[in-house]
C-alpha positions as CSV (number, residue, x, y, z in Angstrom):
1,X,0.0,0.0,0.0
2,X,1.2,3.5,-0.8
3,X,-0.1,6.9,-0.3
4,X,0.7,10.5,-1.0
5,X,2.9,11.7,1.8
6,X,0.7,14.8,2.3
7,X,-2.3,12.6,2.9
8,X,-0.7,9.7,4.8
9,X,-0.2,9.5,8.6
10,X,3.5,10.0,9.5
11,X,4.8,7.3,11.8
12,X,7.1,8.3,14.7
13,X,9.8,6.1,13.2
14,X,10.0,8.6,10.2
15,X,8.2,6.5,7.6
16,X,5.5,8.1,5.5
17,X,3.7,4.8,5.0
18,X,2.4,2.4,7.6
19,X,5.3,0.6,9.2
20,X,3.9,-2.9,8.5
21,X,3.7,-2.3,4.8
22,X,6.9,-0.3,4.4
23,X,9.0,-3.2,3.2
24,X,12.6,-2.2,2.5
25,X,11.8,1.4,2.1
26,X,14.3,3.6,3.9
27,X,12.8,5.7,6.7
28,X,12.0,9.2,5.6
29,X,13.7,12.1,7.4
30,X,11.0,13.7,9.6
31,X,10.0,17.2,8.4
32,X,9.4,19.6,11.2
33,X,5.7,20.6,11.3
34,X,4.6,17.9,8.9
35,X,3.4,15.5,11.7
36,X,0.1,15.5,13.4
37,X,-0.8,18.8,15.0
38,X,-0.3,19.3,18.7
39,X,-3.4,19.1,20.9
40,X,-4.9,22.5,21.8
41,X,-6.3,23.3,25.2
42,X,-8.5,25.9,23.7
43,X,-9.1,29.4,25.0
44,X,-10.1,30.0,28.6
45,X,-13.3,31.9,29.0
46,X,-13.1,32.5,32.7
47,X,-10.5,33.1,35.4
48,X,-11.2,29.8,37.3
49,X,-8.0,27.9,38.1
50,X,-7.5,24.7,36.2
51,X,-7.7,21.5,38.3
52,X,-5.8,18.4,37.4
53,X,-6.8,16.3,40.4
54,X,-4.9,15.5,43.5
55,X,-1.7,13.5,43.3
56,X,-2.2,12.4,46.9
57,X,-5.2,10.4,45.7
58,X,-2.8,7.8,44.2
59,X,-0.6,7.7,47.3
60,X,-1.9,5.7,50.2
61,X,-1.8,7.5,53.5
62,X,0.4,5.9,56.1
63,X,-1.6,4.3,58.9
64,X,-1.4,5.7,62.4
65,X,0.2,3.6,65.3
66,X,-3.1,2.3,66.7
67,X,-4.3,1.2,63.3
68,X,-1.1,-0.7,62.6
69,X,-1.1,-2.4,66.0
70,X,-4.8,-3.4,65.7
71,X,-4.1,-4.8,62.2
72,X,-1.1,-6.7,63.6
73,X,-3.3,-8.2,66.3
74,X,-5.7,-9.5,63.6
75,X,-3.0,-11.6,62.0
76,X,-1.9,-15.1,63.0
77,X,1.2,-15.2,65.2
78,X,2.3,-17.0,68.3
79,X,4.6,-14.6,70.2
80,X,5.5,-10.9,70.0
81,X,8.8,-9.2,70.6
82,X,10.1,-5.7,70.2
83,X,13.3,-5.2,68.3
84,X,15.4,-2.7,70.2
85,X,18.7,-1.5,68.9
86,X,19.0,1.3,71.5
87,X,18.2,4.1,69.0
88,X,15.3,6.4,69.6
89,X,13.1,4.9,66.9
90,X,13.2,1.4,68.2
91,X,12.9,2.5,71.9
92,X,9.9,4.7,71.1
93,X,8.2,1.9,69.1
94,X,8.7,-0.6,71.9
95,X,7.5,1.8,74.6
96,X,4.4,2.8,72.6
97,X,3.6,-0.8,71.8
98,X,4.0,-1.9,75.5
99,X,1.6,0.8,76.7
100,X,-0.9,1.0,73.8
101,X,-1.1,-2.3,71.9
102,X,-4.2,-4.5,72.3
103,X,-1.8,-7.4,73.0
104,X,1.1,-8.0,75.4
105,X,4.8,-8.2,74.4
106,X,6.6,-11.4,75.3
107,X,10.0,-9.7,75.5
108,X,12.6,-7.5,73.8
109,X,15.2,-8.7,71.3
110,X,18.5,-6.9,71.0
111,X,21.1,-7.9,68.4
112,X,24.7,-8.0,69.4
113,X,26.6,-7.2,66.2
114,X,30.0,-7.9,67.8
115,X,31.1,-4.4,66.6
116,X,28.8,-2.3,68.8
117,X,29.3,-0.4,72.0
118,X,28.7,-2.3,75.2
119,X,27.1,0.9,76.6
120,X,24.3,0.5,74.1
121,X,23.6,-3.1,75.2
122,X,23.6,-1.9,78.8
123,X,21.1,0.8,77.9
124,X,18.8,-1.8,76.3
125,X,19.2,-4.0,79.3
126,X,18.1,-1.2,81.6
127,X,15.2,-0.3,79.3
128,X,13.9,-3.9,79.2
129,X,14.3,-4.1,83.0
130,X,12.2,-0.9,83.5
131,X,9.4,-2.4,81.5
132,X,9.7,-5.7,83.2
133,X,10.3,-7.6,80.0
134,X,12.7,-10.4,79.3
135,X,15.6,-9.5,77.1
136,X,16.8,-11.9,74.4
137,X,20.2,-11.1,72.8
138,X,20.8,-12.4,69.3
139,X,24.5,-13.0,69.1
140,X,25.0,-16.5,67.5
141,X,26.5,-16.6,64.0
142,X,28.9,-18.7,62.0
143,X,32.6,-18.0,62.3
144,X,32.8,-17.0,58.7
145,X,30.0,-14.5,59.3
146,X,31.9,-12.8,62.1
147,X,32.8,-9.1,61.4
148,X,36.4,-9.6,62.4
149,X,36.8,-12.6,60.1
150,X,35.1,-11.1,57.1
151,X,37.1,-7.9,57.0
152,X,40.4,-9.8,56.7
153,X,39.0,-11.2,53.4
154,X,37.0,-8.3,52.1
155,X,38.4,-5.3,53.9
156,X,36.3,-2.7,55.8
157,X,32.9,-1.9,54.2
158,X,32.5,1.3,52.2
159,X,29.9,4.0,52.0
160,X,27.5,2.3,49.5
161,X,24.2,0.4,49.7
162,X,25.7,-3.0,48.7
163,X,28.4,-2.9,51.4
164,X,25.8,-1.8,54.0
165,X,23.4,-4.4,52.9
166,X,25.8,-7.3,53.6
167,X,26.9,-5.8,56.9
168,X,23.2,-5.8,57.9
169,X,22.7,-9.4,56.7
170,X,25.7,-10.8,58.6
171,X,25.8,-8.5,61.6
172,X,22.0,-8.4,62.3
173,X,19.7,-10.5,60.2
174,X,21.5,-13.9,60.4
175,X,21.8,-13.9,64.2
176,X,18.2,-12.7,64.5
177,X,16.9,-15.5,62.3
178,X,19.0,-18.0,64.4
179,X,17.4,-16.7,67.6
180,X,13.9,-16.9,66.2
181,X,14.3,-20.6,65.5
182,X,14.1,-21.1,69.3
183,X,10.4,-20.2,69.2
184,X,7.6,-22.2,67.7
185,X,5.3,-20.8,65.1
186,X,5.2,-17.3,63.7
187,X,6.7,-14.3,65.6
188,X,5.4,-10.8,65.5
189,X,8.4,-8.3,65.6
190,X,7.8,-4.7,66.5
191,X,10.2,-2.5,64.5
192,X,11.1,1.2,64.9
193,X,11.3,1.8,61.2
194,X,9.6,5.1,60.1
195,X,8.7,6.1,56.6
196,X,9.7,9.7,57.1
197,X,13.2,8.9,58.3
198,X,14.7,8.7,54.8
199,X,13.7,8.1,51.2
200,X,15.0,4.6,51.4
201,X,12.9,3.8,54.5
202,X,9.9,5.4,52.8
203,X,10.2,2.9,49.9
204,X,10.8,-0.1,52.2
205,X,8.2,0.5,54.9
206,X,4.6,-0.2,53.7
207,X,1.9,2.4,54.3
208,X,0.0,-0.1,56.4
209,X,3.2,-0.6,58.6
210,X,3.1,-4.4,58.1
211,X,5.4,-6.8,56.3
212,X,6.0,-10.5,56.2
213,X,9.6,-11.6,55.9
214,X,11.2,-15.0,56.4
215,X,7.8,-16.3,57.7
216,X,7.5,-13.7,60.4
217,X,5.3,-10.6,60.7
218,X,7.0,-7.2,61.1
219,X,5.0,-4.3,62.4
220,X,6.3,-0.7,62.3
221,X,3.7,1.2,64.5
222,X,5.5,4.6,64.1
223,X,5.7,4.3,60.3
224,X,4.0,7.7,59.9
225,X,6.1,9.6,62.5
226,X,8.9,12.0,61.7
227,X,12.2,12.1,63.6
228,X,11.0,15.1,65.5
229,X,7.8,13.2,66.5
230,X,10.0,10.4,67.9
231,X,12.2,12.8,69.9
232,X,9.1,14.6,71.2
233,X,7.6,11.3,72.3
234,X,10.8,10.3,74.1
235,X,10.8,13.5,76.0
236,X,7.1,13.6,76.7
237,X,7.1,10.1,78.2
238,X,10.2,10.7,80.2
239,X,12.1,7.8,78.6
240,X,15.8,8.0,79.7
241,X,17.9,9.1,76.8
242,X,20.9,7.0,75.6
243,X,24.2,8.8,76.1
244,X,25.5,7.0,73.0
245,X,22.8,8.4,70.8
246,X,23.4,11.9,72.2
247,X,27.1,11.7,71.2
248,X,26.9,9.7,67.9
249,X,23.3,10.5,66.7
250,X,22.7,6.8,66.3
251,X,22.4,3.8,68.6
252,X,26.1,2.6,68.3
253,X,24.9,-1.0,68.1
254,X,26.8,-1.5,64.9
255,X,30.1,0.4,64.2
256,X,30.9,-1.6,61.1
257,X,32.1,1.7,59.4
258,X,30.0,1.4,56.2
259,X,28.7,4.9,56.3
260,X,31.0,6.2,59.1
261,X,32.8,9.5,58.9
262,X,36.3,8.5,59.8
263,X,37.6,11.9,60.8
264,X,34.6,13.0,62.9
265,X,33.0,9.8,64.2
266,X,36.3,8.1,65.1
267,X,37.4,11.2,67.0
268,X,34.2,11.0,69.1
269,X,34.8,7.3,69.7
270,X,38.3,7.9,70.8
271,X,37.2,10.6,73.3
272,X,34.1,8.8,74.7
273,X,34.8,5.1,74.3
274,X,38.6,4.6,74.1
275,X,38.3,0.8,74.4
276,X,36.3,0.7,71.1
277,X,38.8,3.1,69.5
278,X,41.6,0.6,70.5
279,X,39.5,-2.3,69.2
280,X,39.0,-0.7,65.8
281,X,42.7,0.0,65.7
282,X,43.5,-3.6,66.3
283,X,41.1,-4.7,63.6
284,X,43.0,-2.3,61.2
285,X,46.2,-4.1,62.1
286,X,44.7,-7.4,61.1
287,X,43.4,-6.1,57.8
288,X,46.7,-4.4,56.9
289,X,48.5,-7.7,57.6
290,X,46.0,-9.6,55.4
291,X,46.5,-7.1,52.6
292,X,50.3,-7.1,52.9
293,X,50.4,-10.9,52.7
294,X,48.0,-11.2,49.7
295,X,45.2,-12.8,51.7
296,X,42.4,-10.6,50.5
297,X,39.8,-12.1,48.2
298,X,40.6,-9.5,45.4
299,X,43.5,-7.3,44.9
300,X,41.2,-4.3,44.7
301,X,40.1,-4.9,48.3
302,X,43.6,-4.0,49.5
303,X,42.5,-0.3,49.4
304,X,40.1,-0.9,52.2
305,X,42.4,-1.4,55.1
306,X,41.1,1.5,57.2
307,X,37.8,1.7,59.1
308,X,35.4,4.3,57.7
309,X,37.4,4.6,54.5
310,X,34.3,5.6,52.6
311,X,34.7,9.2,54.0
312,X,38.3,9.6,52.9
313,X,39.5,11.2,49.7
314,X,41.0,9.6,46.6
315,X,44.5,10.7,47.6
316,X,44.1,9.2,51.1
317,X,43.1,5.9,49.5
318,X,46.2,5.9,47.2
319,X,47.3,2.6,48.8
320,X,49.1,-0.1,46.8
321,X,51.0,-3.2,47.9
322,X,54.3,-4.6,46.8
323,X,55.3,-8.3,47.1
324,X,54.9,-8.8,50.9
325,X,56.4,-5.4,51.5
326,X,54.7,-2.4,53.1
327,X,54.2,0.2,50.4
328,X,50.9,1.7,51.6
329,X,50.9,5.4,51.5
330,X,48.5,7.7,53.3
331,X,48.2,11.5,52.9
332,X,49.2,13.0,56.2
333,X,47.2,16.2,55.9
334,X,43.9,16.4,57.8
335,X,40.9,15.4,55.6
336,X,38.4,17.7,57.4
337,X,38.4,21.3,58.5
338,X,39.0,21.8,62.2
339,X,41.5,19.0,62.5
340,X,44.8,20.4,63.6
341,X,48.2,19.2,62.4
342,X,48.7,17.3,65.7
343,X,45.6,15.3,64.9
344,X,46.6,14.2,61.4
345,X,46.4,10.5,62.3
346,X,43.3,8.9,63.8
347,X,44.9,5.6,64.8
348,X,48.4,4.3,65.4
349,X,47.9,2.0,62.4
350,X,47.2,4.9,60.2
351,X,50.3,6.7,61.4
352,X,52.4,3.6,60.9
353,X,51.4,3.5,57.2
354,X,53.8,6.4,56.8
355,X,56.8,4.2,57.7
356,X,59.3,3.6,55.0
357,X,59.6,0.0,53.8
358,X,63.0,-0.3,55.5
359,X,61.4,0.5,58.8
360,X,58.8,-2.2,58.7
361,X,59.9,-5.6,60.1
362,X,60.1,-8.4,57.5
363,X,57.3,-10.5,59.0
364,X,54.0,-11.9,57.8
365,X,52.4,-10.7,61.1
366,X,54.4,-7.5,61.6
367,X,51.3,-5.3,62.0
368,X,49.3,-7.8,64.0
369,X,52.2,-8.4,66.4
370,X,52.7,-4.7,66.9
371,X,49.1,-3.3,66.8
372,X,46.7,-6.2,67.5
373,X,45.6,-5.2,71.0
374,X,43.0,-7.9,71.1
375,X,45.8,-10.4,71.8
376,X,45.3,-9.6,75.5
377,X,41.8,-11.1,75.5
378,X,42.0,-14.7,76.7
379,X,40.6,-17.3,74.4
380,X,38.8,-19.1,77.2
381,X,37.0,-16.0,78.4
382,X,33.2,-16.2,78.7
383,X,32.8,-12.5,78.7
384,X,32.2,-10.4,75.6
385,X,35.5,-9.4,74.1
386,X,34.7,-5.7,74.3
387,X,34.0,-6.0,78.0
388,X,37.4,-7.6,78.5
389,X,39.0,-5.0,76.3
390,X,37.3,-2.1,78.1
391,X,38.4,-3.3,81.5
392,X,41.9,-4.1,80.1
393,X,42.4,-0.5,78.9
394,X,41.3,1.0,82.2
395,X,44.1,-1.1,83.8
396,X,46.5,-0.2,81.0
397,X,45.9,3.5,81.6
398,X,47.2,3.0,85.2
399,X,50.2,1.1,83.9
400,X,50.9,3.9,81.4
401,X,50.7,6.5,84.1
402,X,53.3,4.6,86.3
403,X,55.6,4.4,83.3
404,X,55.5,8.1,82.6
405,X,53.1,8.1,79.6
406,X,50.1,10.4,79.4
407,X,47.7,7.5,78.7
408,X,47.6,4.0,77.1
409,X,47.4,5.5,73.6
410,X,50.8,7.1,74.0
411,X,52.2,3.9,75.5
412,X,50.8,1.6,72.7
413,X,52.1,4.0,70.0
414,X,55.6,4.0,71.5
415,X,55.7,0.3,71.9
416,X,54.1,-0.4,68.5
417,X,56.6,1.7,66.6
418,X,59.5,0.1,68.6
419,X,60.5,-2.3,65.7
420,X,61.0,0.8,63.5
421,X,63.6,2.0,66.0
422,X,65.6,-1.1,66.0
423,X,68.7,1.0,65.2
424,X,68.7,2.2,68.8
425,X,66.7,5.3,68.5
426,X,65.4,6.8,71.7
427,X,61.9,6.8,73.0
428,X,60.0,9.9,72.0
């Protein structure tokens, strides 16, 4: 079939005849103005505003807390627990549910990530005790899923969604699912997730505040609340504030470093919780050793030897490794305004990356031997490693004072760099 171009419909592909009958005809070059005319809105005859309808009509309104809790009650489940990380959202959700839900809570679940502040766990313990609820701590995971084990293979996590997702899976979700296997049937879990907290949360939390995951029902009663709503509720109800949240602006239950600001957050950790600062430093020593010895899963992971590296600059991450030799290089200038020249290094391990190759002992475990402060933790201890480490550093401060050091940090730095002074250099 053919037609006169002036009478024939012009297809968007440029042909002047129907596409199906075009055969091998080359597409015609579109001629501006020769296509179908644009639709006309016509002339307005009055001053009334044009209405195009409400966009909100297509967006479901987030249910309020009582609706969500009543909907949760109508579902089939066998026991109910509140998930409490120690952050304000989870605390407020647990407290609201305890006092307002048409059902009773069977307890509180707190996840021990193995890289969180013990003060956070203690805060959750006190919170559960105040409510008279039993506290269950989820802390069982496979050895290969342990944070300290994984970072020796993959390095510290970076500031991206994928890295954060796998930290969440291994540090939180796996031990939670292991704990839930202790209970028969379906479990209702009260979450502190709010839709207004972030765009990501808005997309992940349903408007009805309910979600089924891994065979269990999750309810987020505060889904419609804003961060200011949560804070106001905490204050109005007289719920004790977490000192960790006040300092870090988050619960401190997981300090994996995925989205951490190395220069700012690590500085706060050093001042407020020196045992955790020392622990992170010892983990860096392990990862640096693993990178030097070629034990990382990929060569590209050798860039990720410092905690919170996602907040550093390209120049600071200009780190490359020779054949079992230390050739890592870190920029020694501060990465953030307000950091003085005396604070150029956040950890002893970071400072030691400046050493010349000749100053680094020729040993597969040079960094671990020098900087791995966790070696003081006995293998047979039933206590949490961070409890032992915290107590150990309190004692180490006393030793440092008797030896003439300002604190254990100065003592550790001096002893750690001792191999580099094998030529008989004096102590600083």
